[in-house]
C-alpha positions as CSV (number, residue, x, y, z in Angstrom):
1,M,126.0,8.2,9.5
2,G,123.2,5.8,10.3
3,M,120.6,8.4,11.4
4,V,117.4,6.8,12.8
5,D,114.2,8.1,14.0
6,P,114.6,8.9,17.9
7,A,110.9,7.8,18.3
8,D,111.2,4.4,16.5
9,D,110.5,1.9,19.3
10,G,111.4,-1.0,17.2
11,I,115.1,-0.6,17.3
12,R,118.0,0.1,19.6
13,R,118.9,3.8,19.2
14,F,121.6,6.2,20.6
15,V,120.1,9.6,21.0
16,V,122.3,12.7,21.3
17,R,120.8,15.6,23.4
18,H,122.1,19.3,23.7
19,Y,121.2,21.0,26.8
20,R,120.5,24.5,26.0
21,Y,117.9,27.3,25.8
22,D,114.9,26.3,23.7
23,P,113.3,29.5,22.3
24,E,110.1,27.6,21.3
25,R,109.4,26.5,24.8
26,R,111.1,29.5,26.4
27,E,113.1,27.2,28.8
28,R,116.5,25.4,29.2
29,R,116.0,21.7,28.3
30,H,117.6,18.8,26.7
31,V,116.9,19.1,23.0
32,V,117.2,16.1,20.8
33,V,120.0,16.7,18.2
34,A,119.8,13.3,16.4
35,A,119.7,9.5,16.8
36,V,122.0,7.1,15.4
37,D,122.2,3.3,15.2
38,N,125.6,2.6,16.5
39,E,127.9,3.8,19.3
40,V,130.9,4.9,17.4
41,E,128.6,7.5,15.5
42,F,127.0,8.3,18.8
43,H,130.3,9.4,20.6
44,A,131.4,11.3,17.5
45,L,128.1,13.2,17.3
46,I,128.5,14.1,21.0
47,E,132.1,15.3,20.5
48,S,130.9,17.4,17.4
49,V,128.2,19.1,19.6
50,E,130.7,19.7,22.4
51,A,133.3,21.0,19.8
52,D,130.7,23.5,18.5
53,I,130.0,24.8,22.2
54,R,133.6,25.3,22.7
55,R,134.0,27.1,19.3
56,R,131.2,29.3,20.1
57,R,132.6,30.2,23.6
58,M,135.9,31.1,22.1
59,A,134.4,33.2,19.4
60,G,132.6,35.3,22.3
61,E,129.0,34.0,21.3
62,P,126.5,33.8,24.2
63,V,126.7,30.3,25.6
64,G,125.1,29.1,28.8
65,R,127.4,28.1,31.4
66,N,125.4,24.8,31.7
67,E,125.2,24.2,28.0
68,H,126.5,20.7,27.1
69,A,126.0,17.6,25.1
70,S,124.7,14.3,26.4
71,G,123.1,11.1,25.2
72,T,121.3,7.9,26.2
73,V,120.5,4.6,24.8
74,Y,116.9,3.6,24.2
75,E,116.2,-0.1,23.9
76,P,113.5,-1.6,21.8
77,G,110.2,-1.5,23.4
78,D,111.2,1.2,26.0
79,R,108.4,3.7,25.0
80,Q,105.7,1.0,25.3
81,R,107.0,-0.1,28.6
82,A,107.1,3.3,29.9
83,A,103.6,3.7,28.7
84,A,102.4,0.6,30.5
85,G,104.2,1.8,33.9
86,H,102.3,5.1,33.5
87,V,99.0,3.4,33.0
88,L,99.7,1.3,36.0
89,R,100.6,4.1,38.2
90,R,97.4,6.0,37.2
91,M,95.3,2.9,37.9
92,I,96.7,2.7,41.3
93,E,96.2,6.3,42.1
94,H,92.7,6.1,41.1
95,G,92.1,2.8,43.2
96,V,91.8,0.5,40.4
97,A,93.0,-3.0,41.0
98,P,95.6,-3.8,38.1
99,G,94.5,-7.5,38.1
100,T,96.9,-10.5,37.6
101,R,100.5,-10.0,36.4
102,A,99.4,-11.8,33.1
103,E,96.8,-9.0,32.3
104,V,99.5,-6.2,32.8
105,P,101.8,-5.5,29.9
106,Q,105.7,-5.6,30.3
107,L,106.6,-3.1,32.7
108,P,110.0,-1.0,32.8
109,P,112.8,-2.4,34.9
110,N,112.2,0.3,37.5
111,I,108.6,-0.7,38.4
112,A,107.3,-4.0,40.1
113,L,103.8,-5.2,40.6
114,L,103.7,-6.9,44.1
115,G,100.8,-9.2,45.0
116,P,98.7,-8.9,48.3
117,E,101.4,-10.7,50.3
118,G,104.2,-8.4,49.0
119,L,105.5,-10.9,46.5
120,P,105.7,-10.4,42.9
121,S,102.5,-11.2,41.1
122,E,102.6,-14.1,38.9
């Protein structure tokens, strides 16, 4: 398998997560199982986690009823764009004008910076 670092922001990565109880944090959450570099391995890894959950259920082991495997695809630069969106949001919350669009780093697709007339800033 082409395992990669889930936090490597320079590459496209397919991250597999297991929704389960996390004893370290004492809560149910999505725990990262692994990250791979192609979609075929991604689907195979999700299926192996699901198969393990089914096997544990059939064996009578304690398995949460909401326990499941899922995954997401992270594109290169997504963490950097998310951080820029967070900084922009915090600036606005504190009443700081973000300046021109050229001064603001690339933002995630779900955030838009509008000018005073309600039009996208240039």
